[in-house]
Every structure is written in structure tokens, then in C-alpha cells.
C-alpha positions, -999 to +999 in steps of 0.1 A: -021+889+875-039+870+854-035+893+825-002+893+830+002+857+828-020+845+802-001+877+780+034+859+789+021+824+782+011+827+744+043+840+728+062+810+748+035+789+731+040+805+699+080+803+706+079+769+711+056+753+688+084+770+657+110+753+678+092+721+678+085+724+640+120+735+629+128+706+650+107+677+636+116+690+598+151+688+605+151+653+622+124+643+593+153+656+567+185+638+579+170+599+573+157+610+543+188+626+529+209+592+548+184+566+531+190+587+497+228+585+502+226+546+512+203+530+477+229+554+461+259+538+476+249+500+469+234+509+430+270+524+424+284+492+441+266+465+420+256+480+386+275+497+363+260+531+346+280+527+312+270+487+307+242+491+286+232+454+292+224+465+331+194+479+318+163+472+296+165+504+277+204+513+283+201+538+302+193+542+339+167+565+358+180+602+363+174+618+397+149+647+385+149+666+421+179+675+446+153+683+470+139+664+499+105+652+503+087+678+515+110+707+499+124+730+520+096+742+545+067+725+535+058+698+555+038+678+526+045+665+492+035+687+461+016+672+432+043+683+408+073+677+427+054+637+424+044+637+391+081+648+383+095+620+407+073+594+389+070+601+353+105+585+347+089+553+360+059+556+344+076+557+312+102+529+319+074+510+327+055+513+299+088+506+282+094+474+298+062+463+286+067+474+252+097+450+253+073+423+270+049+427+241+073+427+217+091+390+231+058+376+235+051+384+198+085+370+184+077+342+208+046+334+192+065+343+157+089+314+167+067+289+175+036+295+151+070+291+121+076+258+142+047+245+143+041+253+105+077+233+098+066+205+118+029+203+099+052+205+068+074+176+078+041+157+084+029+167+054+059+150+035+060+120+056+023+115+052+027+119+010+061+097+010+041+070+035+014+066+009+039+068-022+057+036-008+026+019+004+011+024-035+048+009-051+041-022-025+008-025-038+020-022-072+048-041-066+023-070-051+004-069-082+032-075-104+043-103-089+009-119-089+008-111-125+043-126-129+032-157-107+002-160-128+020-156-163+048-181-149+014-208-143+004-203-174+034-207-192+041-239-174+006-250-186+013-241-220+045-258-218+025-290-205-003-289-232+027-285-258+045-310-247+012-338-248+000-322-281+015-354-299+010-379-268-016-406-273-025-438-256-045-462-267-078-469-251-103-498-274-096-519-302-115-543-327-106-567-345-130-571-380-124-603-396-129-610-433-138-642-452-116-653-483-099-619-486-132-607-499-139-568-487-171-571-478-182-562-438-200-595-428-226-585-397-202-593-369-180-569-383-203-545-388-212-546-351-178-546-342-177-511-359-211-500-345-199-504-314-165-490-317-183-454-331-206-454-303-179-447-279-163-418-297-194-396-297-187-362-285-150-367-280-120-349-292-084-356-296-084-387-309-072-407-338-078-443-355-050-464-363-060-492-395-039-518-400-050-542-435-030-578-430-033-604-458-022-639-456-009-636-492+024-626-497+042-598-516+023-572-537-006-595-540-006-596-499-006-559-498-034-550-528-054-572-507-050-558-471-052-524-490-091-531-502-098-546-466-086-508-444-102-493-477-137-513-468-131-501-433-131-463-435-155-461-463-181-480-433-170-454-408-170-420-429-204-431-443-227-448-421-211-430-386-195-396-402-161-401-390-139-375-406-111-388-428-083-369-411-089-391-382-080-425-395-047-436-405-048-464-430-016-493-435-016-523-460+009-545-446+000-578-463+016-606-443+036-588-422+031-582-387+024-549-369+043-526-342+020-547-314+014-577-330+028-612-321+065-616-346+063-653-340+029-660-351+025-660-390-006-644-405-030-668-414-066-646-416-076-613-436-087-589-413-084-548-400-073-540-367-087-505-356-076-489-325-086-459-307-061-435-296-067-405-275-048-375-264-056-369-229-052-332-232-080-329-259-099-350-242-097-328-208-116-299-232-142-320-247-177-314-232-196-345-227-223-356-251-261-339-248-285-366-226-319-355-227-325-384-206-300-373-176-312-332-178-347-346-176-344-370-147-357-397-169-340-436-166-326-449-199-344-479-210 
């Protein structure tokens, strides 16, 4: 009885296993087909396979196999079948990586060209700024030179106008007795004092006017002898240049500074020192050994 039961139970177990595997395969195949059909419907509703802008490479992925995941009866996925399904995806990923790399290089190239253009524009702006600064400096220098030249012109104009401007600084009256052209000791002292004041001076002249109480040509000749005597003494004794002395014999006539109401009663020579202030400014003071050594004058 035990043998019969055992023999009968083995076929039942084999038959039940076969039915279970078949049912499991059918149940597993049905959801897979339903899942594969649903994404296909979704893709067809959202993407247009004929539109090249929908995909990165211009073409959608192609289905490489029409069989189920396990094939007809194999409950396990085969390596060849998996590789066949994943190769298009790997190719598409590789292509996308290439596109991304190309886009990155394009962006880098555009950025490099933009930076180069910015640098060139900055260099041009710096060069223009330097040129403008140099031009401004040159303009300032030119303005300074023009102002200096204008100042020199004004100074020269003032100098030219003042060349013939003389003013009297001192004078001396030299008297002669009886119209004789002989200088007395007092007359020589007056001329010596006048000549001493001329030491180291520039830009001066001496106006020498001779007067005589005599009228007519006699008075002119007499006053001429007196002026010649004064000039001769100044030249020989004090080395006064002749070109700095201007003499005139007036006889009994009055000079420009004389009092016309008083007649000429004595023979005399009137000497006036006339200085040009501009010429006097350029004259150096006389060298004084005592002042340079600190010694006191006697």
C-alpha cells in the first residue's frame, strides 16, 4: 500500500510543478507586455518620431527584439539578449557625451574669444588714455611756455619804453671868477664829489650847461670855454666817458630848469646827473674789500 501511494504521488508532483511553471510564465509575460505597450502609447502621444528636433541625434531608439524578457520559455535573461537591448542605449549615451563635449568646447571657445575681445578693447582704451594724458601734459607745457613768452614780451616792452626815460638824481653848480675857464679848488671838489657818486653805475648821462653874463656871441663863446673845462677835468681826472656827457653853451640864456625871472649875473656851469632806472637795475654794486672782510670803514 505504501508503494502504491508513493508511485502515484510522484506523477502528481511533476504535473503540478509543470502547471505552476506554465502559470507563472503566463502571469509574468502578461504584465510585461502590458508595460511595454503602455510606454509605447505614451511616447507616441508626446513625441513625434518624424520630428528631428525631438531627439538629440535626430532619431528615436529602435526596438531590437520583439520577444519577452525571458524569451519563449527561458525564465532567465540571456547575456546576448541584454547586450542587444543595451547597445543602442550605450551608443546614444556616447553620442550625447560627444554632443555635450562639443557644446562645452564651443562655450569655452566663445568665452575665450569674448575675453580676448574685452582685453583688446581694454588695451585700446588704456593706450587712448595714455595718449590723452600725454596730450594734456603737452598742452599744459605749451600753455606754460606761452605764458612765459607773454611775460618776457611784457618785460621787454616795459624795458623798451623805459630806455629813454631819465630822471635827475643829483646836480652840481661850478662857479668861475671873471669868466676865466680855470677851475678853483672849490669847483674841483664839487666835481670830485659828483664823480665819486658815479662809481659802478650804468645807464646815466651828465647834462652840462654853460652860462655867461655876456650877451650875444661873446657870451656863447665864453660859456663854451667853461663847459669844455668841466668836461676835460672829468675825463682826465675821473675817466668819465665822453659819450655820457652832453654839453651846451647857453651864454646869458636860461636853461629849462632855470628861473627865467632872474638874469644871469655870473659865469658858471650847471651839471646834472640823469639816470635810467632800468639800466641802473642791471648794474652791479662796486666791489668793497672792507665790506667783504667785515672790516669797518675809516
